[in-house]
C-alpha atoms as an extended CHARMM CRD file, in Angstrom:
* protein
*
       193  EXT
         1         1  MET       CA            117.6690000000       87.0670000000       99.5980000000  PROA      1               0.0000000000
         2         2  SER       CA            116.7560000000       87.4510000000       95.6950000000  PROA      2               0.0000000000
         3         3  LYS       CA            118.5060000000       85.5430000000       93.0270000000  PROA      3               0.0000000000
         4         4  LEU       CA            119.9000000000       88.3810000000       91.4220000000  PROA      4               0.0000000000
         5         5  GLN       CA            121.4730000000       89.6390000000       95.0600000000  PROA      5               0.0000000000
         6         6  ARG       CA            122.8640000000       85.8080000000       95.2830000000  PROA      6               0.0000000000
         7         7  GLU       CA            124.5060000000       86.1060000000       91.9850000000  PROA      7               0.0000000000
         8         8  ASN       CA            125.6440000000       89.3670000000       93.0510000000  PROA      8               0.0000000000
         9         9  LEU       CA            127.5990000000       88.2260000000       95.7460000000  PROA      9               0.0000000000
        10        10  MET       CA            128.5980000000       84.6190000000       94.4440000000  PROA      10              0.0000000000
        11        11  TYR       CA            130.5630000000       86.9180000000       91.6120000000  PROA      11              0.0000000000
        12        12  MET       CA            131.4770000000       88.8570000000       94.7530000000  PROA      12              0.0000000000
        13        13  LEU       CA            133.2940000000       86.2270000000       96.9500000000  PROA      13              0.0000000000
        14        14  LEU       CA            134.6870000000       84.5590000000       93.2010000000  PROA      14              0.0000000000
        15        15  SER       CA            136.2650000000       88.0180000000       92.3940000000  PROA      15              0.0000000000
        16        16  ILE       CA            137.4800000000       88.3360000000       95.9080000000  PROA      16              0.0000000000
        17        17  SER       CA            138.7390000000       84.5070000000       95.4750000000  PROA      17              0.0000000000
        18        18  LEU       CA            140.2640000000       85.1720000000       92.1860000000  PROA      18              0.0000000000
        19        19  VAL       CA            142.1060000000       87.9560000000       93.4170000000  PROA      19              0.0000000000
        20        20  ILE       CA            143.8790000000       86.3540000000       96.3210000000  PROA      20              0.0000000000
        21        21  GLY       CA            144.3840000000       83.1300000000       94.5440000000  PROA      21              0.0000000000
        22        22  GLY       CA            145.6990000000       84.6040000000       91.3940000000  PROA      22              0.0000000000
        23        23  TYR       CA            148.1970000000       86.2910000000       93.5990000000  PROA      23              0.0000000000
        24        24  ILE       CA            149.4580000000       84.1290000000       95.3970000000  PROA      24              0.0000000000
        25        25  PHE       CA            149.5490000000       81.3870000000       91.9280000000  PROA      25              0.0000000000
        26        26  MET       CA            151.3170000000       85.0370000000       89.4830000000  PROA      26              0.0000000000
        27        27  ARG       CA            153.8060000000       84.8420000000       92.6950000000  PROA      27              0.0000000000
        28        28  TYR       CA            154.1370000000       81.1620000000       92.4700000000  PROA      28              0.0000000000
        29        29  ALA       CA            154.2960000000       81.8160000000       88.5340000000  PROA      29              0.0000000000
        30        30  TYR       CA            156.3090000000       84.9670000000       88.4420000000  PROA      30              0.0000000000
        31        31  ARG       CA            159.6480000000       83.7230000000       90.4010000000  PROA      31              0.0000000000
        32        32  ILE       CA            159.0110000000       80.2420000000       88.0830000000  PROA      32              0.0000000000
        33        33  ALA       CA            158.8910000000       82.2880000000       84.4590000000  PROA      33              0.0000000000
        34        34  GLU       CA            161.5330000000       84.5910000000       85.8030000000  PROA      34              0.0000000000
        35        35  GLU       CA            163.4360000000       83.5850000000       82.6240000000  PROA      35              0.0000000000
        36        36  ALA       CA            160.8890000000       83.9270000000       80.6840000000  PROA      36              0.0000000000
        37        37  PRO       CA            159.6110000000       87.6850000000       81.0870000000  PROA      37              0.0000000000
        38        38  PHE       CA            156.8370000000       87.5040000000       78.0310000000  PROA      38              0.0000000000
        39        39  SER       CA            155.3740000000       84.6650000000       80.2880000000  PROA      39              0.0000000000
        40        40  GLN       CA            154.7020000000       86.9200000000       83.0440000000  PROA      40              0.0000000000
        41        41  GLU       CA            153.0990000000       88.9040000000       81.2890000000  PROA      41              0.0000000000
        42        42  ILE       CA            150.7910000000       86.1020000000       79.6760000000  PROA      42              0.0000000000
        43        43  LEU       CA            150.1480000000       85.4640000000       83.4270000000  PROA      43              0.0000000000
        44        44  LEU       CA            148.8990000000       89.4000000000       84.3630000000  PROA      44              0.0000000000
        45        45  ILE       CA            146.7050000000       88.9800000000       80.6450000000  PROA      45              0.0000000000
        46        46  ALA       CA            144.7610000000       86.4700000000       81.6960000000  PROA      46              0.0000000000
        47        47  LEU       CA            143.9500000000       87.2060000000       84.8170000000  PROA      47              0.0000000000
        48        48  GLY       CA            142.9220000000       90.5840000000       84.3150000000  PROA      48              0.0000000000
        49        49  THR       CA            140.6960000000       89.6380000000       81.3710000000  PROA      49              0.0000000000
        50        50  ILE       CA            138.9430000000       86.4450000000       84.5190000000  PROA      50              0.0000000000
        51        51  VAL       CA            138.9830000000       89.6850000000       86.7460000000  PROA      51              0.0000000000
        52        52  THR       CA            137.4350000000       92.1880000000       84.5760000000  PROA      52              0.0000000000
        53        53  ILE       CA            134.5510000000       89.0150000000       83.5640000000  PROA      53              0.0000000000
        54        54  LEU       CA            133.5630000000       89.0470000000       87.2970000000  PROA      54              0.0000000000
        55        55  ILE       CA            133.7480000000       92.2880000000       87.4570000000  PROA      55              0.0000000000
        56        56  THR       CA            130.8540000000       92.8750000000       84.3210000000  PROA      56              0.0000000000
        57        57  ALA       CA            129.0640000000       90.1940000000       85.3530000000  PROA      57              0.0000000000
        58        58  MET       CA            128.8110000000       91.8210000000       88.7100000000  PROA      58              0.0000000000
        59        59  LEU       CA            127.3340000000       95.1120000000       87.6060000000  PROA      59              0.0000000000
        60        60  LEU       CA            125.4840000000       94.0180000000       84.5320000000  PROA      60              0.0000000000
        61        61  ASN       CA            123.5830000000       91.5060000000       87.5570000000  PROA      61              0.0000000000
        62        62  LYS       CA            122.8890000000       94.7530000000       89.6520000000  PROA      62              0.0000000000
        63        63  GLN       CA            121.7680000000       97.0080000000       85.9610000000  PROA      63              0.0000000000
        64        64  THR       CA            119.5430000000       94.2420000000       85.5490000000  PROA      64              0.0000000000
        65        65  GLU       CA            117.5910000000       94.1470000000       89.4230000000  PROA      65              0.0000000000
        66        66  VAL       CA            118.0360000000       97.5730000000       89.1870000000  PROA      66              0.0000000000
        67        67  GLU       CA            115.5820000000       98.0470000000       85.4750000000  PROA      67              0.0000000000
        68        68  LEU       CA            113.5480000000       95.0100000000       87.1370000000  PROA      68              0.0000000000
        69        69  LYS       CA            112.8170000000       97.4120000000       90.0970000000  PROA      69              0.0000000000
        70        70  LYS       CA            112.6490000000      100.5540000000       87.2120000000  PROA      70              0.0000000000
        71        71  GLU       CA            109.9420000000       98.4930000000       85.4330000000  PROA      71              0.0000000000
        72        72  GLU       CA            108.2800000000       97.1340000000       89.0000000000  PROA      72              0.0000000000
        73        73  ASN       CA            107.4490000000      100.7820000000       90.1610000000  PROA      73              0.0000000000
        74        74  ILE       CA            107.0130000000      102.1690000000       87.0430000000  PROA      74              0.0000000000
        75        75  LYS       CA            104.0370000000       99.2480000000       86.5310000000  PROA      75              0.0000000000
        76        76  PHE       CA            102.6520000000       99.9370000000       89.9440000000  PROA      76              0.0000000000
        77        77  THR       CA            102.0370000000      103.3580000000       89.4610000000  PROA      77              0.0000000000
        78        78  GLU       CA            100.6320000000      102.7970000000       86.1520000000  PROA      78              0.0000000000
        79        79  LEU       CA             97.3680000000      100.3270000000       87.9480000000  PROA      79              0.0000000000
        80        80  LYS       CA             97.4850000000      102.8210000000       90.9370000000  PROA      80              0.0000000000
        81        81  THR       CA             96.9640000000      105.3050000000       88.0340000000  PROA      81              0.0000000000
        82        82  ASP       CA             94.3040000000      103.5120000000       86.4700000000  PROA      82              0.0000000000
        83        83  ILE       CA             92.1500000000      102.3640000000       90.3140000000  PROA      83              0.0000000000
        84        84  TYR       CA             92.0720000000      106.0490000000       90.7850000000  PROA      84              0.0000000000
        85        85  LEU       CA             90.4970000000      107.0990000000       87.1290000000  PROA      85              0.0000000000
        86        86  GLN       CA             88.2800000000      105.0820000000       87.2980000000  PROA      86              0.0000000000
        87        87  LEU       CA             86.9610000000      105.4250000000       90.8480000000  PROA      87              0.0000000000
        88        88  ILE       CA             86.8940000000      109.0560000000       89.8390000000  PROA      88              0.0000000000
        89        89  GLU       CA             85.0410000000      108.0470000000       86.5980000000  PROA      89              0.0000000000
        90        90  ASN       CA             82.6750000000      105.9280000000       88.9280000000  PROA      90              0.0000000000
        91        91  ILE       CA             81.5800000000      109.2910000000       91.1270000000  PROA      91              0.0000000000
        92        92  GLU       CA             81.2830000000      111.4280000000       87.9920000000  PROA      92              0.0000000000
        93        93  GLU       CA             78.8400000000      108.4850000000       86.4840000000  PROA      93              0.0000000000
        94        94  ILE       CA             76.1030000000      109.1040000000       89.7060000000  PROA      94              0.0000000000
        95        95  ILE       CA             77.0030000000      112.8830000000       89.4020000000  PROA      95              0.0000000000
        96        96  LEU       CA             75.5870000000      113.2720000000       86.5220000000  PROA      96              0.0000000000
        97        97  ASP       CA             72.9810000000      110.4220000000       86.6020000000  PROA      97              0.0000000000
        98        98  LYS       CA             71.8680000000      112.3250000000       89.7430000000  PROA      98              0.0000000000
        99        99  SER       CA             71.1010000000      108.7590000000       91.5920000000  PROA      99              0.0000000000
       100       100  ILE       CA             72.2190000000      106.3410000000       93.5600000000  PROA      100             0.0000000000
       101       101  ASP       CA             71.3300000000      102.7340000000       92.2290000000  PROA      101             0.0000000000
       102       102  GLU       CA             72.6110000000       98.8100000000       93.2830000000  PROA      102             0.0000000000
       103       103  LYS       CA             74.9380000000       98.9770000000       90.2750000000  PROA      103             0.0000000000
       104       104  ASP       CA             76.3080000000      101.8780000000       91.5680000000  PROA      104             0.0000000000
       105       105  ARG       CA             76.7870000000      100.5730000000       95.2340000000  PROA      105             0.0000000000
       106       106  ILE       CA             78.5140000000       97.4210000000       93.5770000000  PROA      106             0.0000000000
       107       107  LYS       CA             81.5870000000       99.6320000000       91.8850000000  PROA      107             0.0000000000
       108       108  LEU       CA             82.0430000000      101.8810000000       94.7150000000  PROA      108             0.0000000000
       109       109  ARG       CA             82.4350000000       98.4900000000       96.7020000000  PROA      109             0.0000000000
       110       110  ILE       CA             84.4390000000       97.0600000000       94.3560000000  PROA      110             0.0000000000
       111       111  LEU       CA             86.6990000000       99.4420000000       93.6290000000  PROA      111             0.0000000000
       112       112  THR       CA             87.1320000000       99.9860000000       97.4310000000  PROA      112             0.0000000000
       113       113  HSD       CA             89.1670000000       96.3940000000       97.3490000000  PROA      113             0.0000000000
       114       114  LYS       CA             91.1010000000       97.6390000000       94.1580000000  PROA      114             0.0000000000
       115       115  LEU       CA             91.6440000000      100.8560000000       96.4530000000  PROA      115             0.0000000000
       116       116  ALA       CA             92.2980000000       98.7940000000       99.5650000000  PROA      116             0.0000000000
       117       117  ILE       CA             95.2520000000       96.7130000000       97.6070000000  PROA      117             0.0000000000
       118       118  VAL       CA             96.8880000000       99.9450000000       95.6130000000  PROA      118             0.0000000000
       119       119  ALA       CA             96.1920000000      103.0290000000       97.6080000000  PROA      119             0.0000000000
       120       120  SER       CA             98.5280000000      104.7350000000      100.2740000000  PROA      120             0.0000000000
       121       121  PRO       CA             96.7620000000      105.0680000000      103.6390000000  PROA      121             0.0000000000
       122       122  GLU       CA             96.3890000000      108.6880000000      103.2090000000  PROA      122             0.0000000000
       123       123  VAL       CA             94.0970000000      107.8420000000      100.3950000000  PROA      123             0.0000000000
       124       124  LEU       CA             92.7260000000      105.3810000000      102.4620000000  PROA      124             0.0000000000
       125       125  THR       CA             91.8180000000      107.5610000000      105.1240000000  PROA      125             0.0000000000
       126       126  GLN       CA             90.3050000000      110.1570000000      102.7430000000  PROA      126             0.0000000000
       127       127  TYR       CA             88.4350000000      107.5980000000      101.2670000000  PROA      127             0.0000000000
       128       128  GLU       CA             87.1280000000      106.7490000000      104.4140000000  PROA      128             0.0000000000
       129       129  HSD       CA             86.0910000000      110.3160000000      104.5820000000  PROA      129             0.0000000000
       130       130  PHE       CA             84.8070000000      110.4890000000      101.2640000000  PROA      130             0.0000000000
       131       131  VAL       CA             83.0840000000      107.2810000000      101.5400000000  PROA      131             0.0000000000
       132       132  ASP       CA             80.8440000000      108.3690000000      104.3330000000  PROA      132             0.0000000000
       133       133  GLU       CA             79.3760000000      110.8810000000      102.4630000000  PROA      133             0.0000000000
       134       134  PHE       CA             78.6910000000      109.1490000000       99.9110000000  PROA      134             0.0000000000
       135       135  SER       CA             76.8030000000      106.8860000000      102.1160000000  PROA      135             0.0000000000
       136       136  LYS       CA             74.9020000000      109.6860000000      103.8510000000  PROA      136             0.0000000000
       137       137  ILE       CA             73.9610000000      110.8540000000      100.3410000000  PROA      137             0.0000000000
       138       138  ALA       CA             73.3290000000      107.1240000000       99.0640000000  PROA      138             0.0000000000
       139       139  SER       CA             70.4750000000      106.4950000000      101.5950000000  PROA      139             0.0000000000
       140       140  SER       CA             68.3850000000      108.8430000000       99.5510000000  PROA      140             0.0000000000
       141       141  GLU       CA             69.0590000000      107.4110000000       96.7000000000  PROA      141             0.0000000000
       142       142  ALA       CA             68.0360000000      110.8930000000       94.6350000000  PROA      142             0.0000000000
       143       143  VAL       CA             70.9000000000      112.7450000000       94.0890000000  PROA      143             0.0000000000
       144       144  ASN       CA             70.1530000000      116.8670000000       94.2450000000  PROA      144             0.0000000000
       145       145  ASN       CA             72.7500000000      120.1890000000       93.7250000000  PROA      145             0.0000000000
       146       146  THR       CA             73.7370000000      120.4660000000       97.6120000000  PROA      146             0.0000000000
       147       147  ASP       CA             74.9920000000      116.8220000000       97.8330000000  PROA      147             0.0000000000
       148       148  ILE       CA             76.7700000000      117.3370000000       94.1720000000  PROA      148             0.0000000000
       149       149  ASN       CA             78.7780000000      119.6550000000       95.6690000000  PROA      149             0.0000000000
       150       150  THR       CA             79.1220000000      118.1320000000       98.7210000000  PROA      150             0.0000000000
       151       151  LEU       CA             80.3220000000      114.5760000000       96.8540000000  PROA      151             0.0000000000
       152       152  MET       CA             82.8610000000      117.5040000000       94.9110000000  PROA      152             0.0000000000
       153       153  ASP       CA             83.9970000000      119.0650000000       98.0720000000  PROA      153             0.0000000000
       154       154  GLU       CA             85.4230000000      115.7510000000       99.2260000000  PROA      154             0.0000000000
       155       155  LEU       CA             86.0640000000      114.3290000000       96.2400000000  PROA      155             0.0000000000
       156       156  ALA       CA             88.1730000000      117.0530000000       96.0510000000  PROA      156             0.0000000000
       157       157  GLU       CA             89.9190000000      116.3370000000       99.2770000000  PROA      157             0.0000000000
       158       158  LEU       CA             90.5080000000      112.9870000000       97.9550000000  PROA      158             0.0000000000
       159       159  SER       CA             91.9100000000      114.0920000000       94.5540000000  PROA      159             0.0000000000
       160       160  ILE       CA             94.7680000000      116.0540000000       97.0290000000  PROA      160             0.0000000000
       161       161  TYR       CA             95.7510000000      112.9170000000       98.9060000000  PROA      161             0.0000000000
       162       162  ILE       CA             95.6670000000      110.5580000000       95.2020000000  PROA      162             0.0000000000
       163       163  ARG       CA             97.4520000000      113.0820000000       93.8170000000  PROA      163             0.0000000000
       164       164  GLN       CA            100.3200000000      113.0030000000       96.7570000000  PROA      164             0.0000000000
       165       165  ASP       CA             99.8510000000      109.7620000000       96.1810000000  PROA      165             0.0000000000
       166       166  LEU       CA            100.9410000000      109.6380000000       92.6490000000  PROA      166             0.0000000000
       167       167  VAL       CA            103.6130000000      112.5070000000       92.9420000000  PROA      167             0.0000000000
       168       168  GLY       CA            104.1380000000      113.7420000000       95.7220000000  PROA      168             0.0000000000
       169       169  ASP       CA            108.2080000000      112.6280000000       95.3560000000  PROA      169             0.0000000000
       170       170  LEU       CA            108.1320000000      115.4880000000       92.6160000000  PROA      170             0.0000000000
       171       171  ASP       CA            106.2280000000      118.2500000000       94.1290000000  PROA      171             0.0000000000
       172       172  ILE       CA            108.2000000000      117.7300000000       96.9550000000  PROA      172             0.0000000000
       173       173  ARG       CA            111.5640000000      117.4580000000       94.2140000000  PROA      173             0.0000000000
       174       174  HSD       CA            110.8980000000      120.5480000000       93.0930000000  PROA      174             0.0000000000
       175       175  GLY       CA            109.5740000000      122.2940000000       95.8160000000  PROA      175             0.0000000000
       176       176  THR       CA            106.1120000000      122.9610000000       95.7090000000  PROA      176             0.0000000000
       177       177  ASP       CA            103.7750000000      124.4570000000       98.3680000000  PROA      177             0.0000000000
       178       178  LEU       CA            101.9750000000      121.3820000000       99.5450000000  PROA      178             0.0000000000
       179       179  ALA       CA             99.6770000000      123.4450000000      101.0200000000  PROA      179             0.0000000000
       180       180  GLN       CA             99.1410000000      125.9240000000       98.6290000000  PROA      180             0.0000000000
       181       181  LEU       CA             98.8820000000      123.1940000000       96.5780000000  PROA      181             0.0000000000
       182       182  LYS       CA             96.3530000000      121.9370000000       98.2560000000  PROA      182             0.0000000000
       183       183  LYS       CA             94.1920000000      125.0900000000       98.8560000000  PROA      183             0.0000000000
       184       184  GLN       CA             94.7180000000      125.9120000000       95.0640000000  PROA      184             0.0000000000
       185       185  ILE       CA             92.7450000000      122.5100000000       94.1190000000  PROA      185             0.0000000000
       186       186  ILE       CA             89.8070000000      123.2190000000       96.7250000000  PROA      186             0.0000000000
       187       187  ASN       CA             89.1860000000      126.4530000000       95.0570000000  PROA      187             0.0000000000
       188       188  ASN       CA             89.4950000000      124.9720000000       92.2930000000  PROA      188             0.0000000000
       189       189  SER       CA             86.7350000000      122.4980000000       92.3490000000  PROA      189             0.0000000000
       190       190  ASP       CA             84.8630000000      125.7870000000       94.5570000000  PROA      190             0.0000000000
       191       191  ALA       CA             85.3450000000      127.6330000000       91.3910000000  PROA      191             0.0000000000
       192       192  LEU       CA             82.8090000000      125.8170000000       89.5050000000  PROA      192             0.0000000000
       193       193  HSD       CA             79.6280000000      125.4700000000       92.2810000000  PROA      193             0.0000000000
């Protein structure tokens, strides 16, 4: 249980205790203060103020918890996006150089470890397909146009899964036809062969 959850539970228990204890106290104090109605009102104001303070503290804790989770999600999405972009940029360098050297292999191996930390299982599965094709091409060291097209096709497939990982929820909420989107991404890649 997180610190904020424990605090919320504590405030809730305090509020319940205060309401029950306050009710018992108020019944007793009300009877004693029957001759002085002004005293009854002061007791009610004091009890109401204390309950309001406890409820406000509980709500502020909940708001803080939600804001922290939101911030955490934003940072994690930024990290994922950075790693995905690093991967695409490294592949771009390899394709533009039309050669694969040891430095390129090491970069991709390091990116593989970074992906293992942040990528969704679907992205990792598709990345495995990409790595298989890349390994076949890497054995020749020289990259020809056919190899480039193969890498670009695999990258297009991988991009689909990366997009789903990053903004898939938005696509679903907006009613985007995922099959059509996938077809469009592949067609855009194929059009540039």
